[in-house]
Each structure stands twice: as structure tokens, then as C-alpha cells.
N, C-alpha and C positions, 0 to 999 in steps of 0.2 A: 775512897775513889769515888769519882763522880758517876752517876746514875747514867746508863744509856739513854734514858728518856729525858727530853727537856721540852718545856712549852716556850715558844716563841711568840712574839707579837709584832705586828707592823700597825703603825700610826698612820692613818689617811684622814688628813684635814684640808682645809681651805686656809689660806693665808691672809692676814692682814697687811696694812702698809707700815706698821709700828713694829719692828723687829723685837722690842721688849714685850709686846703683847704676845707676840708668836711664841716666844720662848716659855712666857708663862702658861699659854695654852699647852705647849707640848709637855712641860713638867705635870700638868693636870692629867693628860693622857696617859703618861708613864705610870702615875699613881693608878690610874683605872686599870692599865694593862696588868700592873704587879699584883693589883687586889683579885684579880681573876686568875692568878698563879702563873703569869708570864715571868721566865727568867732571863731571856735575851729580847730586847726591845729595840727596833730599828725605826727611825724617822724618816720622812721622805728628803728627798734632795732639796738642799738650801732651805731647809724649814724655817729659818728665822726671817726670810724675806719673802715677798713676792717674787715671782720668776722675771727678773729684771732684764733678761738677756732677749727679749723681744725686740729692743732697740739698742743702739749703741749710743750710751749715755754716760759721760764721764762722771757725773753726779754718783752714779750707782757705786762707783769704787769706795764711796764713804760706807758702804755696808760692810767691808771687808775688817776681818778682825785676827789677830794672830792665834794660831792654833799650836799648842794649847793657849787659853786667853780666858778672859772674864765668862764667856758663855760656858766654857769647859768646866771651870771651878763650880759653877752652879750644878752641873750635871753630874759632877763628880760626887756632890755632897747628896744629890737624890740617889744616885747609884748606891753610895755607902749605906745610907739610910734603909732602902728597899732591898739591898743584896741583889740587884739587877744588873746585868750587861747592857750597856747602851751603844747603838751605832748611830752617830749624828753627823749630818752633813752641813758643812758651812763654806761660805766664801772666805778663804784663807788669804790674809795680808803676810807674805812671806817676807818681802823687802820693799824697800821704796820702789815702786812701779812694777813689782812682780807679785803675782796673784795665781791662787790655784783654786779648782773645785775639790774640796776635800773631806773625807769622812774621818771623824775620829772614833776610836773604839775605847771605851771606858769598862773596867772590869768590875766584878760584883763587889769589892771591897772599896772602890772608888780609884782604884790606881789607872791613871792614864796609860794605855797599852801602846798606843802609837797611832798613826794615820795613814791612809791610803789617799793618793791624789789622783783624780781622775785622769786617765791615759789617752782616751779618745776624746778629742773635742770636736763637735761639730759646728758647722758654720753654714746655717740654711735660713731661709726667710722665716723669722720669727724665734730662731734658736741661734743668735749670733753670740755664741759662746767664745769664739777664737778672740773677739775683741777684749775680753775680759780676762780668760784664764790661760796661762801657761800649760802645756802638755805635761803630766805628772813624770817624775822622775825619780821615784821609790821603787818602781818595779811593782809586781804584782805581790800582794802581801796576804798573809794568814796571821790570824790572832789566836793563841792558845788562851781562851778564857776559862773562868772557873766552871762553866757548864758545857762547852763544846769548842772545838777548834772552828773557826769561822773565817771566811773569806769576804772582803767587800769589794764590789766593783760598782760603779756610778752610772746610771741612766744610758747613755749613748755607748758605753761600754758593753751593755747588755746584748748588743747586735754582733758581737765578735766572738766566734766560737773559740779563737786562741786564747783570748783572755780568760774565759771559764775554765779552759783546759789547764791552763799553767797553773791557775789557782787552786784548782782540784788537786793537781800533781804535787803541790806544796803541802796538802792535808787538809785542806778545807773541807768540812763535812756539811756544812750549810754555807750556801751563797747567798749574800743579801745585796740586793740592789736598790738602794735609795734612787728614787726617780722623779722627775717631773716632765710628763709628756701629756699631750692632748691634741684636740682637733683644732685647726683654725675656725674662728667664729663664722667665716664665709664659707666653709665647706659644710654645705647643707645637704649632700647625698647621703642617704642612709646607707648605701652600698659600700661606698668609699669610707664612711666611719667605720663600718664594720669590719671590713678587709683589713684597714690600718690597725685596728685594735687586736684582731685575731693573729695578725703577723706578730706583734709585740708579744703575745702571749706565747705563740707556738715557738719563737726563737729561744726564748727562756726554759720553756719545757724541756725543749731539746739538749739545753746544756744538763738538765737534770739527769736525762736519760744516757747521755753520751759519756757523763762522768760519774754516774751513780752517787749523786749528792741531793740533798734537799736545796730548793730554791725559792727563795722569798724575796718579792718585789713590793716595794712601798711606794706608791704614786699620790700624787695630790689631787684635789677636786675643787671645783668652783671656776669661775670665769675671771680671768685677770686680763684686761684690756682685749688683746685679739685671739686669745688662746682660751679655749675650754678644756680644762684637764678632765681626763676620762676616767680618774680612779681606777677602779677594778684591781685594787692591789690583791695579791693572790700568793698562796704557799702551795708548791707540789712536791710530791714525793720522788725518790731517786728513780721511779718509773714513769715521771712525768704527768701522773695523776693529780689533779687538782684536788687537794685537801680542804681548801677553804678559799673564798674569794669574797671581796667586797663589791658593793654596787658602784655604778658608774657615778653617783652624784653625793652620797651621804658621808658625812663625817664618820669614822669607824676605827674601833680597835679590833684588829682582827688577829685571832689566836689560832695555833694548832700545836698539837703534841708530836714533836718528833722523836722516833725512835732510831737512835744511830746506829744501833745493832743490824738494822735493815740495810745499811749501805753494804756490808759484808754480803748480805743475802743477794741482793740485787747483783752486785759486781761478780759473785762467784756463777750466778746463772746467766748474765750477760756480759761475759769477761772482755770488754771492749778495752781495758787498760792493759790486761793481759797480751791480747792480740795486736796491739799497736805495733807497726812497722817503722820504728824510729828512724832506722837508718835510710829510709826512703823519702823523708820529709824536709830534707834540707832545702829544696826549691821554695819552701814557704817563705824563705827569708828574702826573696826578691818580691818586687812589686808587682810585677806582671811577667808571664813567661812568654815574651817576643821571641819569634824564632831570629 
């Protein structure tokens, strides 16, 4: 029977233009995390590429690959060797002309457990993801790994409480959020930068509190064209307390020990799931409640 305690790690790095180089770097960071005791390791969103969604460029479709595919085979080998669970985010080529922003989950014996396709796709200046990605159609997923039952949501998904709730209700003990978020390089106001970043942290900490789960968000760092990625990857406990967090600019392997037995403690003392009035929430299925 697996232990209630598991060490997880987030990999926060910058990205180069060569996907092969980024894959090699990620494998090195996975080894570094495993050597420090990590059993579940999450990479940042679209870790094999720079964040190409800043513009609408048909050439960028060449980055897409099938999931599972060649990169998954590489990760399966390293997962099997190190006996670690991996969460890895890719630009998925599903069919001719159809693509997704997808995270694959690989178990500690190298088994490919499945994938989650990003459900919420942004379309904003500097984040033109609707040009590239079809909205996910696999629903919200949990993966029963060797060390814990985990849920995976991706970047823009992190702003939607409903996504975290459904994933937690399916049994996720840890919510992983592979992420690529930053400031426009033209945004120089320290106050605007601070409030944007604090909002990003606060909404995810609230998912931990409302659902009684651990939350782990892995962001990237560095300046890529018009975006400065703010890093600050973090892990928080089921009460929303930050356990560990990375800097704004350094490449980092961030680790935390998660005691899954604490989930029951928090949920029994703050019984939000018990007290939900599920029969009153039907209106949430409407876009807006116009009179």
C-alpha cells in the first residue's frame, strides 16, 4: 500500500528555440528532481518549445507531435528508470489540421496512463491559442498513479473554479497546473505586474482551500519575444498555505513533501464538500443569467 506521504517536484525553466534541446534539458531536470527524492514531477506548459502562441504563425504547427509519440517514449524510459511519475505538456497533433494543448501522464513503471486536453483556450493579445488549439474533449481527468491520484489542468484552466471542483470531485489529491504565463515586456508598472501575479496565485490557492487538495503550478521563466514569463512556480497545501515557491527569474527544481492524510483532516474541519447544495447549482450550466 503506498505511503500517504509523497514528494512532488515542479520544473521551472526557460525555453530554447530547438525542441530537442528543451527535451534534453527537461530530462536533466527530471533526473535532478529524482535525485532529491521527488516521486511525481511536473514540467511546465509546452515545455519542448518556446511559447509560439504570441503570434498566429502557420509554421508553428510543425512543432506538434502525436501523443503518445516520440517524446513520450523518451519520457517513458526515464520514468521507468527513475521510478517517477511524470506530467508533461505538449502541442498535440491529433489529426490532419486538428491540434490540442495536451498533458500526458506517465506512471512510475513507464506506463502511459493517458492524457488531458486543455479545456479553456484563451484568445488574447500575446496568447492567441485559439489559432492553434481545439478545445479539449476528454473531460476533466484524474490519474491513479503509483504514488497518488492526481488531476491535471493547464494554464488558462486555472482561472475556472468549476474545473478544479470537478477534478477534485473525481478523486484528485493533487492538482497540477502546467503553465506559461507572464507580463508583456511593454508593461513596466510594478503595481500592475504585482497585482496580475498575485491574482494568479490567489485563484489557485483558493482551489486548494475550496476542495481540500494540494495545488502545484509549474510556470516558465525568461523573456521570449514580447512576453516576460514570471516564474514563481509554487506548491500549496489543502488550506491554501504556500509550502514552497520559486523566484521570478531563476531556473528551478521545486520540491515539497505532501502528506495526503492531511486532505481528510482539512475536509473534516472545513467541510465544504459535505455542505454543498448541489441541487441549487443547475443555473451554472447557463452562460449568463439574463432576466
